[in-house]
Structure formats: C-alpha cells, structure tokens
CHARMM-style PDB file with segment names, atoms N, HN, CA, C and O in Angstrom:
ATOM      1  N   ASP     1     137.775 112.935  77.381  1.00  0.00      PROA
ATOM      2  CA  ASP     1     136.867 113.257  76.320  1.00  0.00      PROA
ATOM      3  C   ASP     1     136.416 114.882  76.817  1.00  0.00      PROA
ATOM      4  O   ASP     1     135.361 115.457  76.546  1.00  0.00      PROA
ATOM      5  N   GLY     2     137.602 115.417  77.645  1.00  0.00      PROA
ATOM      6  HN  GLY     2     138.458 114.950  77.865  1.00  0.00      PROA
ATOM      7  CA  GLY     2     137.649 116.777  77.663  1.00  0.00      PROA
ATOM      8  C   GLY     2     136.273 117.147  78.869  1.00  0.00      PROA
ATOM      9  O   GLY     2     136.225 118.301  79.297  1.00  0.00      PROA
ATOM     10  N   LYS     3     135.396 116.302  79.270  1.00  0.00      PROA
ATOM     11  HN  LYS     3     135.435 115.365  78.923  1.00  0.00      PROA
ATOM     12  CA  LYS     3     134.483 116.855  79.990  1.00  0.00      PROA
ATOM     13  C   LYS     3     134.638 116.370  81.487  1.00  0.00      PROA
ATOM     14  O   LYS     3     133.652 116.016  82.133  1.00  0.00      PROA
ATOM     15  N   SER     4     135.966 116.370  82.033  1.00  0.00      PROA
ATOM     16  HN  SER     4     136.767 116.658  81.508  1.00  0.00      PROA
ATOM     17  CA  SER     4     136.088 115.829  83.102  1.00  0.00      PROA
ATOM     18  C   SER     4     137.703 116.018  83.222  1.00  0.00      PROA
ATOM     19  O   SER     4     138.370 115.689  82.241  1.00  0.00      PROA
ATOM     20  N   LYS     5     138.459 116.603  84.536  1.00  0.00      PROA
ATOM     21  HN  LYS     5     137.917 116.870  85.333  1.00  0.00      PROA
ATOM     22  CA  LYS     5     139.659 116.393  84.448  1.00  0.00      PROA
ATOM     23  C   LYS     5     140.015 116.403  86.146  1.00  0.00      PROA
ATOM     24  O   LYS     5     139.284 116.998  86.938  1.00  0.00      PROA
ATOM     25  N   VAL     6     141.283 115.632  86.583  1.00  0.00      PROA
ATOM     26  HN  VAL     6     141.876 115.149  85.939  1.00  0.00      PROA
ATOM     27  CA  VAL     6     141.483 115.569  87.645  1.00  0.00      PROA
ATOM     28  C   VAL     6     142.168 117.024  88.044  1.00  0.00      PROA
ATOM     29  O   VAL     6     142.890 117.764  87.376  1.00  0.00      PROA
ATOM     30  N   THR     7     141.589 117.158  89.579  1.00  0.00      PROA
ATOM     31  HN  THR     7     141.003 116.556  90.121  1.00  0.00      PROA
ATOM     32  CA  THR     7     142.060 118.466  90.173  1.00  0.00      PROA
ATOM     33  C   THR     7     142.671 117.880  91.348  1.00  0.00      PROA
ATOM     34  O   THR     7     143.399 118.651  91.973  1.00  0.00      PROA
ATOM     35  N   GLY     8     142.568 116.852  91.744  1.00  0.00      PROA
ATOM     36  HN  GLY     8     141.976 116.225  91.236  1.00  0.00      PROA
ATOM     37  CA  GLY     8     143.666 116.319  93.118  1.00  0.00      PROA
ATOM     38  C   GLY     8     144.430 114.924  92.984  1.00  0.00      PROA
ATOM     39  O   GLY     8     144.670 114.584  91.826  1.00  0.00      PROA
ATOM     40  N   ASN     9     144.823 114.118  93.945  1.00  0.00      PROA
ATOM     41  HN  ASN     9     144.628 114.394  94.886  1.00  0.00      PROA
ATOM     42  CA  ASN     9     145.448 113.204  93.616  1.00  0.00      PROA
ATOM     43  C   ASN     9     145.126 111.822  93.426  1.00  0.00      PROA
ATOM     44  O   ASN     9     145.865 110.844  93.310  1.00  0.00      PROA
ATOM     45  N   LEU    10     143.864 111.931  93.415  1.00  0.00      PROA
ATOM     46  HN  LEU    10     143.264 112.726  93.509  1.00  0.00      PROA
ATOM     47  CA  LEU    10     142.745 110.747  93.341  1.00  0.00      PROA
ATOM     48  C   LEU    10     143.018 110.089  92.203  1.00  0.00      PROA
ATOM     49  O   LEU    10     141.941 109.687  91.763  1.00  0.00      PROA
ATOM     50  N   ASP    11     143.926 109.764  91.482  1.00  0.00      PROA
ATOM     51  HN  ASP    11     144.800 110.091  91.840  1.00  0.00      PROA
ATOM     52  CA  ASP    11     143.866 109.418  89.796  1.00  0.00      PROA
ATOM     53  C   ASP    11     143.087 108.005  89.871  1.00  0.00      PROA
ATOM     54  O   ASP    11     142.423 107.717  88.875  1.00  0.00      PROA
ATOM     55  N   ASP    12     143.103 106.781  91.318  1.00  0.00      PROA
ATOM     56  HN  ASP    12     143.643 107.015  92.127  1.00  0.00      PROA
ATOM     57  CA  ASP    12     142.252 105.773  91.050  1.00  0.00      PROA
ATOM     58  C   ASP    12     140.723 106.034  91.262  1.00  0.00      PROA
ATOM     59  O   ASP    12     139.978 105.057  91.338  1.00  0.00      PROA
ATOM     60  N   CYS    13     140.161 107.440  91.374  1.00  0.00      PROA
ATOM     61  HN  CYS    13     140.766 108.234  91.312  1.00  0.00      PROA
ATOM     62  CA  CYS    13     139.066 107.637  91.518  1.00  0.00      PROA
ATOM     63  C   CYS    13     138.311 107.553  89.988  1.00  0.00      PROA
ATOM     64  O   CYS    13     139.026 108.033  89.108  1.00  0.00      PROA
ATOM     65  N   VAL    14     137.166 107.100  89.572  1.00  0.00      PROA
ATOM     66  HN  VAL    14     136.585 106.710  90.287  1.00  0.00      PROA
ATOM     67  CA  VAL    14     136.458 107.282  88.687  1.00  0.00      PROA
ATOM     68  C   VAL    14     135.950 108.684  88.502  1.00  0.00      PROA
ATOM     69  O   VAL    14     135.198 109.091  89.387  1.00  0.00      PROA
ATOM     70  N   LEU    15     136.247 109.544  87.446  1.00  0.00      PROA
ATOM     71  HN  LEU    15     136.859 109.214  86.727  1.00  0.00      PROA
ATOM     72  CA  LEU    15     135.608 110.872  87.216  1.00  0.00      PROA
ATOM     73  C   LEU    15     134.177 110.709  86.889  1.00  0.00      PROA
ATOM     74  O   LEU    15     133.918 110.313  85.752  1.00  0.00      PROA
ATOM     75  N   CYS    16     133.204 110.953  87.708  1.00  0.00      PROA
ATOM     76  HN  CYS    16     133.414 111.275  88.631  1.00  0.00      PROA
ATOM     77  CA  CYS    16     131.871 110.497  87.527  1.00  0.00      PROA
ATOM     78  C   CYS    16     130.915 111.340  88.613  1.00  0.00      PROA
ATOM     79  O   CYS    16     131.395 111.548  89.727  1.00  0.00      PROA
ATOM     80  N   ARG    17     129.994 111.673  88.404  1.00  0.00      PROA
ATOM     81  HN  ARG    17     129.604 111.503  87.499  1.00  0.00      PROA
ATOM     82  CA  ARG    17     128.661 112.075  89.351  1.00  0.00      PROA
ATOM     83  C   ARG    17     128.816 111.406  90.727  1.00  0.00      PROA
ATOM     84  O   ARG    17     128.897 111.963  91.822  1.00  0.00      PROA
ATOM     85  N   ALA    18     128.843 110.044  90.429  1.00  0.00      PROA
ATOM     86  HN  ALA    18     128.777 109.592  89.540  1.00  0.00      PROA
ATOM     87  CA  ALA    18     128.796 108.812  91.234  1.00  0.00      PROA
ATOM     88  C   ALA    18     130.234 109.052  92.311  1.00  0.00      PROA
ATOM     89  O   ALA    18     130.378 108.756  93.498  1.00  0.00      PROA
ATOM     90  N   CYS    19     130.986 109.577  91.530  1.00  0.00      PROA
ATOM     91  HN  CYS    19     130.869 109.818  90.567  1.00  0.00      PROA
ATOM     92  CA  CYS    19     132.536 109.593  92.426  1.00  0.00      PROA
ATOM     93  C   CYS    19     132.385 110.414  93.303  1.00  0.00      PROA
ATOM     94  O   CYS    19     133.011 110.198  94.341  1.00  0.00      PROA
ATOM     95  N   GLU    20     131.547 111.604  93.237  1.00  0.00      PROA
ATOM     96  HN  GLU    20     131.038 111.779  92.393  1.00  0.00      PROA
ATOM     97  CA  GLU    20     131.721 112.781  94.069  1.00  0.00      PROA
ATOM     98  C   GLU    20     131.087 112.147  95.356  1.00  0.00      PROA
ATOM     99  O   GLU    20     131.419 112.695  96.407  1.00  0.00      PROA
ATOM    100  N   THR    21     130.215 111.065  95.446  1.00  0.00      PROA
ATOM    101  HN  THR    21     129.946 110.620  94.592  1.00  0.00      PROA
ATOM    102  CA  THR    21     129.791 110.451  96.962  1.00  0.00      PROA
ATOM    103  C   THR    21     130.840 109.972  97.850  1.00  0.00      PROA
ATOM    104  O   THR    21     130.708 110.063  99.070  1.00  0.00      PROA
ATOM    105  N   SER    22     132.235 109.292  97.118  1.00  0.00      PROA
ATOM    106  HN  SER    22     132.342 109.218  96.126  1.00  0.00      PROA
ATOM    107  CA  SER    22     132.742 108.395  97.696  1.00  0.00      PROA
ATOM    108  C   SER    22     134.271 109.291  97.391  1.00  0.00      PROA
ATOM    109  O   SER    22     135.311 108.745  97.759  1.00  0.00      PROA
ATOM    110  N   CYS    23     134.332 110.440  96.826  1.00  0.00      PROA
ATOM    111  HN  CYS    23     133.486 110.884  96.528  1.00  0.00      PROA
ATOM    112  CA  CYS    23     135.861 111.044  96.844  1.00  0.00      PROA
ATOM    113  C   CYS    23     135.709 112.162  97.354  1.00  0.00      PROA
ATOM    114  O   CYS    23     134.520 112.470  97.276  1.00  0.00      PROA
ATOM    115  N   PRO    24     136.403 113.057  97.916  1.00  0.00      PROA
ATOM    116  CA  PRO    24     136.488 114.640  98.219  1.00  0.00      PROA
ATOM    117  C   PRO    24     135.894 115.506  97.122  1.00  0.00      PROA
ATOM    118  O   PRO    24     136.559 115.505  96.086  1.00  0.00      PROA
ATOM    119  N   GLU    25     135.055 116.068  97.116  1.00  0.00      PROA
ATOM    120  HN  GLU    25     134.515 116.069  97.958  1.00  0.00      PROA
ATOM    121  CA  GLU    25     134.674 117.304  96.178  1.00  0.00      PROA
ATOM    122  C   GLU    25     135.884 117.822  95.804  1.00  0.00      PROA
ATOM    123  O   GLU    25     136.004 117.980  94.589  1.00  0.00      PROA
ATOM    124  N   ASN    26     136.899 118.160  96.546  1.00  0.00      PROA
ATOM    125  HN  ASN    26     136.802 118.031  97.533  1.00  0.00      PROA
ATOM    126  CA  ASN    26     137.887 119.101  96.348  1.00  0.00      PROA
ATOM    127  C   ASN    26     139.044 118.335  95.516  1.00  0.00      PROA
ATOM    128  O   ASN    26     140.127 118.841  95.223  1.00  0.00      PROA
ATOM    129  N   ALA    27     138.582 116.891  95.153  1.00  0.00      PROA
ATOM    130  HN  ALA    27     137.703 116.479  95.391  1.00  0.00      PROA
ATOM    131  CA  ALA    27     139.703 116.065  94.543  1.00  0.00      PROA
ATOM    132  C   ALA    27     139.150 115.992  93.079  1.00  0.00      PROA
ATOM    133  O   ALA    27     139.996 115.736  92.222  1.00  0.00      PROA
ATOM    134  N   ILE    28     138.041 116.151  92.719  1.00  0.00      PROA
ATOM    135  HN  ILE    28     137.354 116.359  93.415  1.00  0.00      PROA
ATOM    136  CA  ILE    28     137.661 116.046  91.165  1.00  0.00      PROA
ATOM    137  C   ILE    28     136.585 117.288  91.025  1.00  0.00      PROA
ATOM    138  O   ILE    28     135.865 117.827  91.866  1.00  0.00      PROA
ATOM    139  N   GLU    29     136.762 117.507  89.693  1.00  0.00      PROA
ATOM    140  HN  GLU    29     137.346 117.069  89.010  1.00  0.00      PROA
ATOM    141  CA  GLU    29     135.795 118.764  89.184  1.00  0.00      PROA
ATOM    142  C   GLU    29     135.120 118.167  88.011  1.00  0.00      PROA
ATOM    143  O   GLU    29     135.834 117.821  87.070  1.00  0.00      PROA
ATOM    144  N   ILE    30     134.035 118.025  87.952  1.00  0.00      PROA
ATOM    145  HN  ILE    30     133.455 118.305  88.716  1.00  0.00      PROA
ATOM    146  CA  ILE    30     132.722 117.791  86.672  1.00  0.00      PROA
ATOM    147  C   ILE    30     132.940 119.045  85.774  1.00  0.00      PROA
ATOM    148  O   ILE    30     132.975 120.116  86.379  1.00  0.00      PROA
ATOM    149  N   ILE    31     133.071 119.070  84.613  1.00  0.00      PROA
ATOM    150  HN  ILE    31     133.043 118.200  84.121  1.00  0.00      PROA
ATOM    151  CA  ILE    31     132.800 119.884  84.020  1.00  0.00      PROA
ATOM    152  C   ILE    31     131.884 119.379  82.978  1.00  0.00      PROA
ATOM    153  O   ILE    31     132.172 118.337  82.390  1.00  0.00      PROA
ATOM    154  N   GLU    32     130.710 120.086  82.675  1.00  0.00      PROA
ATOM    155  HN  GLU    32     130.475 120.933  83.152  1.00  0.00      PROA
ATOM    156  CA  GLU    32     129.408 119.643  82.131  1.00  0.00      PROA
ATOM    157  C   GLU    32     129.579 120.198  80.563  1.00  0.00      PROA
ATOM    158  OT1 GLU    32     128.677 120.025  79.745  1.00  0.00      PROA
TER     159      GLU     32
END
C-alpha cells in the first residue's frame, strides 16, 4: 500500500507498529 517498506532482512516480520517491539527498529521503517 506504500505506507511501509522493508529496510532490513527481516522479510518474515510484519510491517506494523506492533512489530517494532519484536524486531530491530533498524530493520523496518514505518512510513505514515
């Protein structure tokens, strides 16, 4: 949907705010 994108290698990580607590913040980037 263009609101989130993978910036690391954690493809199995769901891109959402809740994910930030379980994945390294440098692995995902939230685009609001």
